[in-house]
C-alpha positions in Angstrom: -13.6 -7.8 32.2 -11.3 -9.0 29.5 -12.8 -10.6 26.4 -11.2 -12.9 23.8 -12.0 -12.0 20.2 -11.9 -14.4 17.2 -10.4 -14.2 13.8 -13.3 -12.7 11.7 -14.5 -14.1 8.4 -14.3 -11.4 5.7 -15.5 -13.5 2.7 -17.6 -16.5 1.9 -14.6 -18.7 1.0 -12.3 -17.4 3.8 -11.2 -20.3 6.0 -8.0 -18.8 7.6 -6.0 -15.7 7.9 -2.3 -14.9 8.5 -1.4 -12.1 10.9 1.2 -10.1 9.0 1.6 -7.1 11.4 0.3 -6.1 14.8 -0.1 -2.3 15.1 -0.8 -2.2 18.9 1.1 -3.3 22.0 -0.2 -4.7 25.3 -1.4 -2.0 27.6 -2.3 0.5 24.9 -5.8 1.9 24.9 -7.8 1.1 21.8 -11.0 2.5 20.3 -13.7 0.8 18.4 -12.8 0.7 14.7 -9.1 1.3 15.4 -6.8 -0.9 13.2 -5.0 -3.4 15.5 -3.4 -5.7 12.9 -3.1 -6.5 9.3 -4.3 -10.0 8.2 -3.6 -11.6 4.9 -6.2 -14.0 3.5 -5.9 -16.1 0.3 -7.2 -13.1 -1.7 -6.5 -9.8 0.1 -4.9 -8.1 3.0 -7.5 -6.8 5.5 -7.3 -4.5 8.5 -8.4 -6.2 11.8 -10.2 -3.5 13.7 -11.0 -3.3 17.4 -14.6 -4.4 18.0 -14.8 -2.3 21.2 -13.2 0.5 23.2 -10.8 -0.7 25.9 -7.2 -1.7 26.6 -5.3 -4.2 24.4 -4.3 -7.1 26.7 -2.4 -9.4 24.3 -2.2 -10.9 20.9 -2.9 -14.6 20.8 -1.1 -15.0 17.5 2.4 -13.9 16.5 3.1 -12.1 13.2 3.2 -14.9 10.6 0.8 -17.2 12.4 -2.0 -18.6 10.4 -5.4 -18.9 12.2 -8.6 -20.5 11.3 -11.7 -18.3 11.1 -13.2 -18.2 14.6 -9.9 -19.0 16.4 -9.0 -16.7 19.3 -6.7 -13.9 18.0 -6.6 -11.2 20.7 -7.8 -10.2 24.2 -9.1 -6.7 25.0 -10.1 -5.5 28.5 -12.8 -2.9 29.2 -10.6 -0.6 31.2 -7.2 -0.3 32.9 -8.2 -2.1 36.1 -9.4 -5.1 34.0 -6.2 -4.9 31.9 -4.1 -5.2 35.1 -6.2 -8.1 36.3 -6.0 -9.9 33.0 -2.3 -9.2 32.7 -1.6 -10.6 36.1 -3.1 -13.9 35.0 -1.0 -14.3 31.9 
């Protein structure tokens, strides 16, 4: 199964974040805690980590895109078969 993950909230006043750099490409395996992207907030740059082990399906924001907290930011599949299924549907 492929799951969509939202832009996290890293501080009480954070309302949005800008993806400054993706560090993973579609089809690459990821591990929980692995840095997938760098996100700039109004105060700091933060590492967006993978919440789960799996296969990175796709970014839902390009570098430079500003997203509200809670907006979909990426899709991760649980395994290679789920990645292939999710990729076929994109």
